[in-house]
MIDREN-10095 format. One record per residue (C-alpha): residue in one letter; x, z, y; residue number from 1. Coordinates in steps of 0.5 Angstrom, whole numbers. Example, Ala and Ser with C-alpha at 12.3 -4.5 7.8 and 13.67 -1.06 7.14 Angstrom:
REM MIDREN-10095
 rest    px    pz    py  nr
    A    25    16    -9   1
    S    27    14    -2   2
This chain:
REM MIDREN-10095
 rest    px    pz    py  nr
    M   -17    40     0   1
    S   -19    42    -6   2
    A   -14    43   -11   3
    I   -14    39   -18   4
    C   -12    42   -24   5
    V   -10    39   -31   6
    C   -10    45   -36   7
    A   -10    46   -43   8
    Q   -17    49   -46   9
    Q   -16    56   -48  10
    P   -19    57   -55  11
    G   -25    62   -56  12
    L   -27    62   -49  13
    Q   -33    57   -51  14
    S   -37    55   -57  15
    G   -37    48   -56  16
    P   -33    42   -52  17
    R   -35    42   -45  18
    P   -35    36   -41  19
    N   -30    35   -37  20
    P   -32    33   -30  21
    L   -25    30   -28  22
    D   -26    25   -34  23
    P   -24    18   -30  24
    S   -29    14   -35  25
    K   -35    18   -33  26
    M   -34    19   -25  27
    P   -38    14   -21  28
    P   -33     8   -19  29
    D   -34    10   -11  30
    K   -32    18   -13  31
    L   -27    16   -17  32
    L   -23    12   -12  33
    A   -24    17    -6  34
    F   -22    23   -11  35
    A   -16    18   -13  36
    I   -14    17    -6  37
    A   -15    24    -4  38
    H   -10    27    -9  39
    N    -5    22   -11  40
    G     2    22    -7  41
    T     4    28    -2  42
    G    -1    25     3  43
    E    -1    27    10  44
    V    -6    33    11  45
    P    -4    38    16  46
    G    -3    45    13  47
    D    -1    42     6  48
    G     7    42     7  49
    W    11    38     2  50
    H    19    37     2  51
    I    21    31    -3  52
    K    28    28    -4  53
    G    31    23    -8  54
    T    34    16    -9  55
    F    32     9   -10  56
    E    34     2   -12  57
    Y    32    -4    -9  58
    N    33   -11   -12  59
    I    35   -16    -7  60
    S    36   -22   -12  61
    K    32   -28   -11  62
    V    34   -31   -17  63
    G    32   -26   -22  64
    D    39   -23   -23  65
    N    37   -16   -22  66
    R    42   -14   -16  67
    F    40    -8   -13  68
    V    42    -4    -7  69
    N    42     3    -7  70
    G    38     8    -2  71
    S    36    15    -1  72
    F    31    19     2  73
    D    30    27     4  74
    E    23    29     8  75
    T    20    35    10  76
    W    13    34    13  77
    F     8    39    16  78
    G     4    35    20  79
    P     4    29    24  80
    Q     8    32    30  81
    N    12    37    25  82
    Y    16    33    20  83
    S    24    31    19  84
    K    26    25    15  85
    T    32    22    13  86
    Y    33    15    10  87
    E    39    11     8  88
    Y    40     4     6  89
    K    45    -2     6  90
    G    50     3    10  91
    V    45     4    15  92
    S    42    12    16  93
    H    37    15    21  94
    T    34    21    22  95
    D    27    22    25  96
    T    24    29    28  97
    A    17    30    30  98
    T    15    35    35  99
    P    10    36    40 100
    D    14    33    45 101
    G    15    26    41 102
    L    19    23    36 103
    F    26    23    36 104
    R    31    19    32 105
    S    39    21    31 106
    G    43    15    27 107
    D    41     8    28 108
    Q    36     6    33 109
    G    33     0    29 110
    W    26     1    27 111
    D    24     3    19 112
    T    26    -3    14 113
    P    21    -6    10 114
    E    24    -3     4 115
    E    24     4     7 116
    V    16     3     9 117
    A    15     1     2 118
    V    18     7    -2 119
    R    15    12     3 120
    K     8     9     2 121
    L     9     9    -6 122
    L    11    17    -5 123
    V     6    19     0 124
    D    -1    15    -1 125
    P     0    10    -7 126
    I    -7     8    -6 127
    P    -9     4     0 128
    S   -15     8     4 129
    D   -17     2     8 130
    P   -25     0     7 131
    L   -26    -5     1 132
    D   -28   -12     3 133
    P   -36   -12     2 134
    G   -35   -17    -3 135
    I   -32   -12    -8 136
    T   -35    -9   -14 137
    L   -32    -3   -17 138
    I   -32    -3   -24 139
    V   -29     3   -29 140
    Q   -27     0   -36 141
    D   -23     3   -42 142
    V   -17    -2   -43 143
    P   -12    -2   -49 144
    S    -5     1   -48 145
    G    -1     2   -54 146
    K    -5     5   -60 147
    A   -10     9   -54 148
    T   -14     6   -49 149
    I   -14     9   -41 150
    P   -19     8   -36 151
    C   -18     3   -31 152
    L   -22     2   -24 153
    F   -22    -5   -22 154
    E   -24    -9   -16 155
    A   -28   -15   -18 156
    Y   -29   -20   -12 157
    K   -35   -24   -11 158
    L   -38   -22   -18 159
    A   -44   -27   -18 160
    P   -50   -23   -22 161
    D   -52   -29   -26 162
    L   -45   -29   -30 163
    K   -45   -30   -37 164
    P   -41   -24   -41 165
    K   -35   -28   -42 166
    E   -34   -31   -35 167
    K   -35   -23   -33 168
    K   -30   -21   -37 169
    E   -25   -26   -35 170
    A   -27   -25   -28 171
    I   -26   -17   -29 172
    D   -19   -18   -33 173
    H   -16   -22   -27 174
    S   -18   -17   -22 175
    P   -14   -12   -18 176
    R   -14    -5   -22 177
    L   -12     2   -22 178
    C   -11     6   -28 179
    F   -11    13   -30 180
    D    -9    19   -34 181
    P   -15    19   -39 182
    S   -16    27   -37 183
    A   -16    26   -30 184
    P   -16    21   -24 185
    I    -8    22   -24 186
    L    -5    15   -22 187
    R    -1    12   -28 188
    F    -1     4   -26 189
    E    -3    -1   -21 190
    A    -4    -8   -21 191
    G    -5   -13   -15 192
    I    -7    -7   -10 193
    G    -4   -10    -4 194
    S     1   -15    -7 195
    P     2   -18   -14 196
    E     6   -13   -16 197
    E     5    -8   -22 198
    V     7    -1   -21 199
    T     8     4   -26 200
    F     8    12   -24 201
    T    11    18   -29 202
    K    13    25   -29 203
    I     8    27   -25 204
    T     9    34   -21 205
    N     3    38   -18 206
    L     4    40   -10 207
    H    -2    44    -8 208
    G    -7    39   -11 209
    H    -3    33    -9 210
    L     0    29   -15 211
    V     7    26   -14 212
    A    10    21   -19 213
    Q    17    23   -20 214
    E    19    16   -23 215
    I    16    10   -20 216
    V    18     3   -22 217
    V    15    -4   -19 218
    H    15   -10   -22 219
    D    14   -17   -21 220
    G    13   -20   -27 221
    D    18   -18   -32 222
    V    23   -17   -26 223
    P    24   -10   -23 224
    M    24   -10   -16 225
    L    24    -3   -14 226
    R    26     4   -18 227
    I    24    11   -14 228
    H    27    17   -17 229
    V    25    24   -14 230
    Q    30    29   -15 231
    E    26    35   -11 232
    A    19    36   -10 233
    S    17    42    -7 234
    V    12    46    -3 235
    P    16    49     3 236
    P    15    56     6 237
    P    10    55    12 238
    P    14    53    18 239
    T    15    58    24 240
    G    15    53    29 241
    P    17    45    31 242
    M    22    42    27 243
    A    29    43    31 244
    V    31    36    34 245
    P    39    34    33 246
    A    43    34    39 247
    S    45    27    39 248
    A    37    24    37 249
    K    34    20    42 250
    K    27    20    44 251
    L    23    14    42 252
    V    18    11    47 253
    S    13     6    48 254
    P    13     0    47 255
    V    17     0    40 256
    T    19    -7    37 257
    V    18    -7    30 258
    A    19   -12    24 259
    W    13   -16    22 260
    E    14   -14    15 261
    T    13    -6    17 262
    I     7    -8    22 263
    A     4   -12    17 264
    P     1    -7    12 265
    Y    -3    -4    19 266
    R    -7   -10    19 267
    I   -14    -9    17 268
    P   -16   -15    13 269
    N   -22   -18    17 270
    P   -21   -24    17 271
    R   -18   -24    10 272
    E   -13   -30    12 273
    P   -12   -36    17 274
    I   -17   -42    15 275
    F   -13   -48    12 276
    P   -14   -54    16 277
    A   -17   -60    12 278
    G   -12   -65    14 279
    A    -6   -61    12 280
    Y    -9   -60     5 281
    Q   -10   -68     5 282
    E    -3   -69     6 283
    H     0   -63     2 284
    L     3   -60     8 285
    E     5   -53     7 286
    G     9   -49    12 287
    D    10   -43    17 288
    V     8   -41    24 289
    N    12   -35    28 290
    V     7   -32    33 291
    A    10   -27    38 292
    L     5   -21    39 293
    V     3   -15    43 294
    I    -1   -10    40 295
    A    -4    -4    44 296
    P    -5     3    42 297
    D   -12     2    39 298
    G    -9    -4    35 299
    T   -12   -10    38 300
    V    -8   -16    40 301
    T    -7   -17    47 302
    S    -2   -22    47 303
    A    -1   -28    42 304
    K     4   -33    44 305
    I     7   -39    39 306
    V    14   -38    38 307
    D    15   -44    33 308
    G    12   -47    27 309
    V     9   -53    24 310
    L     4   -56    29 311
    M    -2   -57    25 312
    F    -2   -50    23 313
    R    -1   -47    30 314
    E    -8   -46    33 315
    Y   -10   -44    26 316
    A    -5   -38    26 317
    L    -6   -37    33 318
    D   -14   -36    32 319
    F   -13   -31    26 320
    L    -8   -27    29 321
    K   -12   -26    36 322
    K   -18   -24    31 323
    S   -14   -19    27 324
    K   -14   -12    29 325
    F    -9    -7    27 326
    R    -9     1    25 327
    P    -6     4    30 328
    F     2     5    30 329
    L     4    12    31 330
    L    10    16    34 331
    S     9    23    33 332
    G     2    23    32 333
    T     1    18    38 334
    P    -1    11    38 335
    V     3     7    42 336
    E     4     0    44 337
    V     8    -5    39 338
    H    11   -12    40 339
    T    13   -16    34 340
    T    14   -23    31 341
    A     9   -25    26 342
    T    10   -30    21 343
    I     4   -33    18 344
    H     5   -38    12 345
    F     0   -43    10 346
    S     1   -46     2 347
    M    -3   -51    -2 348
    Q    -5   -45    -6 349
    M    -9   -42     0 350
    G   -12   -49     2 351
    M   -14   -50    -6 352
    R   -18   -43    -6 353
    Q   -21   -44     1 354
    R   -24   -51    -2 355
    R   -27   -48    -8 356
    G   -29   -42    -5 357
    G   -32   -45     1 358
    G   -30   -39     5 359
    D   -23   -36     8 360
    G   -22   -32     1 361
    P   -21   -34    -6 362
    D   -27   -36   -10 363
    C   -25   -31   -16 364
    I   -31   -33   -20 365
    A   -29   -40   -20 366
    T   -22   -40   -21 367
    P   -20   -32   -23 368
    T   -13   -34   -24 369
    A   -12   -37   -18 370
    S    -7   -34   -13 371
    G   -10   -29    -9 372
    C   -15   -27   -15 373
    T   -10   -21   -17 374
    T    -9   -18   -11 375
    S   -13   -14    -7 376
    T   -14   -15     1 377
    R   -12    -8     2 378
    A    -5    -7     4 379
    R    -1    -2     0 380
């Protein structure tokens, strides 16, 4: 991977200002996105080893009174079959050690919590690399930020070519966005990327071309939901061999049972969401359906059985999941079979989106502020 350097210009070396090839506002949108994905976060590029250590606080309140639970992380990564990571959260601790012989776990044997997955995602690959929906148009615009402006990359969905300027501006303003430092594609802010939450990234450090934020804050409206503090971020010496496996560690084998919150981000967003039945819309009916899934190592759903849930939604949840495909779930670099129980929620907002849009996704032009129009279909 080519390294990124944000350096101060040295005086006397040139007669005039030289164009900045990394100026986000001047880069083609598709190249800006690809560059930002490749360079923000530690990444998982074999040969580019890294070590990060720190703490996080998760807001577990459901009524906005900010009740935080503390956790910690410590990970050294050299490759998909050579890493060690330790996470502690809610009094539970486990250490995973990956080697060419498999993935070994010491401590608690339960699978990674959704909170652990969210923390690691923001540190390692904060920008989803899933393919964009064909209906998305990428647009780069400068956005006011205090007394200055910052370049932002918007993911505008179903942007009709005949929109009037005011309608187009409104549609773009309500689209998911990634915002960068004015001098280079250094991620500073994202909103609606895989979730309705807003995320800020500060105190950026450079690990051989990978830009890692040492302070990350996730907000849901005005409520802070997650705070991450990186205490150490460094490039370790090259490995002399595989990681040492603790004597108490147990080898994890296929199949694995994983919480739906953990595996859901692996789902490829096609179809975007389940069909909301017309009868349920007429009756203003909402509710959940739980479905037991078996996902093959290649990400296909090989079994889907209703566990329970609202009768009117069951066949639609089942059809949605049978048509879904997931990115492979890896143990030490090897795809494995996954067992999980999916919870599919049907809301009136979903029904309204589909009635207005005439499809399985939101019509963000007709209703740019509707639920779903500020959230990318890509998983964070």
